[in-house]
C-alpha positions as CSV (number, residue, x, y, z in Angstrom):
1,M,17.7,-7.9,26.2
2,I,16.9,-4.7,28.2
3,A,13.4,-4.8,26.9
4,R,12.9,-8.5,28.0
5,I,14.2,-7.8,31.4
6,A,11.9,-4.7,31.8
7,E,8.9,-6.8,30.5
8,A,9.5,-9.3,33.5
9,H,8.5,-6.4,35.8
10,G,4.9,-7.8,36.0
11,G,1.9,-9.3,34.3
12,K,1.8,-12.8,32.8
13,V,3.6,-14.9,30.2
14,N,1.5,-17.7,28.7
15,G,-0.8,-17.3,31.7
16,S,2.0,-17.7,34.1
17,R,3.1,-15.0,36.8
18,D,6.6,-16.4,36.8
19,T,7.7,-13.9,34.3
20,I,11.4,-13.7,35.6
21,G,11.6,-17.5,35.1
22,T,11.1,-17.2,31.3
23,L,14.3,-15.3,30.9
24,N,17.7,-17.0,30.5
25,S,19.7,-17.3,33.7
26,S,22.5,-15.5,31.8
27,D,23.2,-14.0,28.5
28,L,26.2,-12.9,26.6
29,V,26.9,-9.5,25.1
30,G,30.3,-10.1,23.5
31,T,32.4,-11.4,26.3
32,I,30.3,-9.8,29.0
33,K,28.1,-12.2,31.0
34,I,24.7,-10.5,31.7
35,R,22.6,-12.1,34.6
36,S,19.2,-11.4,33.2
37,R,17.1,-12.9,36.0
38,L,19.0,-11.2,38.7
39,L,18.8,-7.9,37.0
40,A,15.0,-8.3,36.5
41,A,14.4,-9.4,40.2
42,I,16.4,-6.3,41.4
43,V,14.4,-4.0,39.3
44,R,11.1,-5.6,40.2
45,F,11.5,-5.5,43.9
46,A,13.2,-2.0,43.8
47,D,10.0,-0.9,42.3
48,E,7.9,-2.3,45.3
49,I,10.0,-0.2,47.9
50,C,10.6,3.0,46.0
51,E,7.3,4.5,46.9
52,N,7.7,7.6,49.4
53,S,6.2,10.8,50.2
54,G,8.3,12.6,47.6
55,R,6.5,10.8,44.8
56,A,3.0,11.9,45.9
57,A,1.3,14.9,44.2
58,K,1.0,16.8,47.5
59,Y,-0.1,20.0,46.2
60,L,-3.0,18.4,44.1
61,L,-4.0,16.4,47.1
62,K,-4.1,19.5,49.4
63,H,-6.2,21.4,46.8
64,G,-8.4,18.5,45.8
65,N,-7.3,18.6,42.2
66,L,-6.7,14.9,41.6
67,P,-8.9,12.6,39.8
68,T,-10.9,10.7,42.4
69,H,-9.9,7.2,41.1
70,N,-6.2,8.2,41.7
71,L,-6.5,9.5,45.3
72,I,-5.7,6.4,47.3
73,Y,-2.3,5.8,45.2
74,H,-1.1,9.3,46.2
75,K,-2.4,9.1,49.8
76,Y,-0.4,5.7,49.9
77,A,2.8,7.3,48.7
78,A,2.2,10.4,50.9
79,S,2.0,8.3,54.1
80,I,5.5,6.8,53.6
81,L,8.0,8.7,55.7
82,G,10.9,6.2,54.9
83,S,11.6,3.1,53.0
84,V,15.1,1.6,53.5
85,Y,16.8,-1.7,52.7
86,G,19.5,-2.6,55.3
87,S,22.2,-4.7,53.9
88,D,23.5,-5.8,57.5
89,D,20.2,-7.2,58.7
90,R,18.8,-7.9,55.1
91,R,15.6,-6.3,56.0
92,V,13.3,-3.6,54.5
93,N,12.2,-1.0,57.0
94,I,9.3,0.9,56.0
95,Q,7.6,3.7,58.2
96,F,4.1,5.1,57.6
97,V,2.6,8.1,59.2
98,L,-1.0,8.7,58.8
99,T,-3.1,11.7,60.1
100,T,-6.6,11.3,61.6
101,D,-7.9,13.0,58.4
102,D,-6.2,10.1,56.4
103,V,-7.9,7.4,58.3
104,S,-11.4,8.8,59.0
105,Q,-12.4,8.3,55.4
106,S,-12.2,6.2,52.4
107,W,-10.2,7.4,49.2
108,G,-11.2,6.8,45.6
109,C,-9.6,4.2,43.7
110,E,-9.9,2.3,40.3
111,E,-12.8,-0.1,40.2
112,R,-11.9,-3.3,41.9
113,K,-13.9,-6.4,41.8
114,Q,-14.3,-8.4,45.1
115,E,-14.6,-12.2,45.6
116,D,-18.3,-11.9,46.1
117,G,-18.7,-10.2,42.7
118,S,-19.2,-6.7,44.0
119,V,-17.3,-3.7,42.9
120,I,-15.7,-1.0,45.1
121,K,-14.5,2.4,44.0
122,S,-12.9,3.6,47.2
123,V,-10.8,2.1,50.1
124,Y,-9.6,3.0,53.5
125,L,-6.0,3.8,53.6
126,I,-5.0,1.4,56.3
127,D,-6.7,-1.4,54.3
128,E,-4.7,-0.3,51.2
129,I,-1.4,-0.3,53.1
130,L,-2.0,-3.8,54.6
131,D,-2.8,-5.1,51.1
132,R,0.3,-3.5,49.7
133,L,2.5,-4.9,52.4
134,E,1.3,-8.4,51.4
135,K,2.1,-7.8,47.8
136,M,5.5,-6.6,48.7
137,D,6.1,-9.7,50.8
138,R,4.9,-12.0,47.8
139,E,7.5,-10.1,45.7
140,R,10.2,-10.4,48.2
141,K,9.7,-14.2,48.2
142,Y,9.7,-14.3,44.6
143,C,12.5,-12.2,43.7
144,N,14.7,-13.8,46.4
145,I,14.6,-17.0,44.3
146,H,16.6,-15.1,41.7
147,T,18.8,-12.9,43.9
148,R,19.7,-15.2,46.7
149,G,23.6,-15.8,46.4
150,T,24.1,-12.1,45.6
151,Y,21.7,-10.7,48.2
152,A,18.4,-11.4,49.9
153,V,15.6,-9.7,51.6
154,E,14.9,-11.8,54.5
155,S,12.0,-9.8,56.1
156,I,9.8,-6.6,55.9
157,R,9.3,-4.5,59.1
158,A,6.7,-1.9,58.9
159,S,5.5,0.6,61.3
160,I,2.2,2.5,61.1
161,E,1.6,5.6,63.2
162,I,-1.5,7.5,63.6
163,V,-1.1,11.3,64.4
164,D,-3.5,14.0,65.1
165,S,-3.9,16.3,62.0
166,K,-3.6,19.3,63.9
167,T,-1.2,18.8,66.7
168,H,0.7,15.9,65.1
169,E,0.6,14.1,68.5
170,T,0.8,10.3,68.2
171,L,-2.4,8.8,69.0
172,D,-2.0,5.1,68.0
173,K,0.5,2.7,66.7
174,I,-0.7,-0.3,64.7
175,P,1.3,-3.5,65.6
176,V,2.2,-4.9,62.2
177,P,3.8,-8.3,62.5
178,E,7.2,-8.6,60.8
179,L,6.8,-10.4,57.4
180,M,9.2,-13.1,57.1
181,D,9.7,-16.8,56.1
182,E,8.7,-19.0,59.0
183,G,7.1,-22.2,59.8
184,Y,6.4,-25.1,57.5
185,P,5.8,-23.9,54.0
186,E,2.4,-25.5,53.7
187,N,1.1,-23.6,56.5
188,V,-1.5,-20.9,55.4
189,H,-1.2,-17.8,57.3
190,S,-4.1,-15.3,57.7
191,S,-4.1,-12.1,56.0
192,L,-2.8,-8.9,57.5
193,K,-6.3,-7.5,57.4
194,S,-7.6,-10.7,59.3
195,Q,-4.9,-10.3,61.9
196,L,-5.4,-6.5,62.3
197,K,-9.2,-6.4,61.7
198,A,-9.5,-4.1,64.7
199,Y,-7.6,-1.3,62.7
200,C,-9.3,-1.7,59.5
201,G,-12.3,-0.3,57.6
202,S,-15.1,1.9,58.6
203,D,-15.2,0.8,62.3
204,Y,-11.7,2.1,63.0
205,A,-12.3,5.3,60.7
206,A,-15.4,6.0,62.9
207,K,-13.2,6.5,66.0
208,Y,-11.4,9.4,64.1
209,I,-14.4,10.9,62.8
210,T,-15.6,11.2,66.4
211,T,-12.3,12.6,67.3
212,I,-12.4,15.3,64.6
213,S,-15.9,16.0,65.2
214,G,-15.3,16.7,68.8
215,E,-12.4,19.0,68.1
216,S,-14.6,21.0,65.8
217,N,-17.3,21.1,68.4
218,G,-14.8,22.2,71.0
219,R,-13.8,25.2,68.8
């Protein structure tokens, strides 16, 4: 039973991503009722929000000893200052702090195939964060189906702050919209990267390459 609950963590069952739905709503161990779907949903969403700077290999990052294809995942974790679920407001609050060094370049990742068939091997950290927030919101909606009645996560509120690598002065704050259920269900919302395209990719990175270059010339 424990193995089945753990296996519902992700992937597909018979081609379907509804892995939690394949579990029994409840099972019995002796006279004890086990709510398998509820437990699976708790574990699955908890994994989404458990990333934080304490899980990043900071020493290896600092000294450049991580495999290139792992860099973005540790950079993502290292940028999370806090990730907390508030039971009163039923909201996840997640705070990202990125340095100018973090946003001025792309970071290695496992090969990813794009919709146009091209393959990328590196991504910008802000792009990764926005993609991960959208995934977190999908998991929020999915897991709520199986946890509502016991608890629910009604929204995700994220803050992304850009600070100077040397002085730690705040240079920019990215206005990430709160992720929640709103509007008629058939409405198709644009992606976070579409909404915040001014903060994504190489164009935004170039702003901080210039800043860092200017500091170097000033010295």
